[in-house]
C-alpha positions as CSV (number, residue, x, y, z in Angstrom):
1,M,67.4,60.2,103.3
2,I,67.1,61.7,100.2
3,S,65.8,65.2,101.6
4,A,68.9,65.1,104.0
5,E,71.3,64.6,101.0
6,E,69.4,67.3,99.1
7,Q,70.0,69.6,102.2
8,L,73.7,68.9,102.1
9,L,73.8,69.5,98.4
10,N,72.0,73.0,98.6
11,E,74.3,74.0,101.7
12,E,77.5,72.9,99.6
13,K,75.9,75.0,96.5
14,E,75.5,77.8,98.9
15,Q,79.1,77.7,99.9
16,L,80.4,77.4,96.5
17,L,78.4,80.6,95.6
18,V,79.9,82.5,98.3
19,F,83.4,81.3,97.3
20,S,82.7,82.4,94.0
21,Q,81.8,85.8,95.1
22,M,84.9,86.0,97.1
23,L,87.0,85.1,94.4
24,S,85.5,87.5,91.9
25,T,85.8,90.2,94.6
26,N,89.3,89.3,94.9
27,L,90.1,89.2,91.3
28,E,88.6,92.5,90.8
29,A,90.8,94.0,93.4
30,I,93.8,92.5,92.1
31,D,93.0,93.8,88.6
32,K,92.3,97.3,89.9
33,S,95.7,97.3,91.7
34,F,97.8,95.9,88.8
35,K,96.4,98.4,86.5
36,Q,97.5,101.3,88.8
37,L,101.1,100.2,88.9
38,D,103.9,100.7,86.2
39,G,107.2,99.2,85.1
40,I,109.2,98.0,88.2
41,E,106.2,98.3,90.6
42,S,103.8,96.1,88.3
43,S,106.7,93.4,88.0
44,L,107.1,93.3,91.8
45,Y,103.4,93.0,92.0
46,Y,103.2,90.3,89.6
47,E,106.0,88.2,91.0
48,I,104.6,88.5,94.6
49,V,100.8,88.0,94.0
50,F,100.5,85.9,90.8
51,K,103.8,83.9,91.2
52,G,103.7,83.7,94.8
53,L,107.3,84.5,95.5
54,S,108.4,86.1,98.7
55,V,109.0,89.6,98.8
56,T,112.9,89.2,99.1
57,K,113.0,86.8,96.1
58,A,110.7,88.8,93.9
59,I,113.0,92.1,94.9
60,D,115.9,90.1,93.8
61,K,114.5,88.8,90.6
62,V,113.2,92.3,89.5
63,A,116.4,94.3,90.5
64,F,118.3,91.9,88.2
65,K,115.6,92.2,85.4
66,Y,115.7,95.9,85.4
67,N,119.5,96.2,86.3
68,K,118.6,98.2,89.6
69,D,120.1,98.0,92.9
70,I,118.2,96.1,95.4
71,S,118.0,98.7,98.0
72,T,116.8,101.1,95.5
73,L,113.7,98.7,95.0
74,W,113.2,98.3,98.9
75,K,113.2,101.9,99.2
76,N,111.5,103.4,96.4
77,Y,109.4,100.8,94.8
78,Y,108.2,98.2,97.3
79,P,106.2,100.5,99.7
80,K,103.8,101.2,96.9
81,V,103.4,97.6,96.2
82,K,103.3,96.7,99.9
83,E,100.2,99.2,100.2
84,K,98.4,97.5,97.2
85,I,99.0,93.9,98.7
86,S,97.8,95.1,102.1
87,K,94.6,96.1,100.6
88,L,94.2,92.9,99.1
89,K,94.4,91.1,102.3
90,K,91.5,93.2,103.6
91,H,89.2,91.7,100.9
């Protein structure tokens, strides 16, 4: 009975290690992507990735913050941010 529990604990430990490695990889990717962006793009990335806002809400919020038109953000800034976010999903 004790060996069965030890085996279960070892399996859980291995799963936690794998999960920890995945988190580390994702955090490194997020950090790298975030450092490559400036100004409006970094704000969009922050609102979407870190705060978990939907893209539409993030664009509304950042447009208001920077006093920019929403369509400008969709057309000029979001494509680069979208590219960085899609790379995160691959990890």
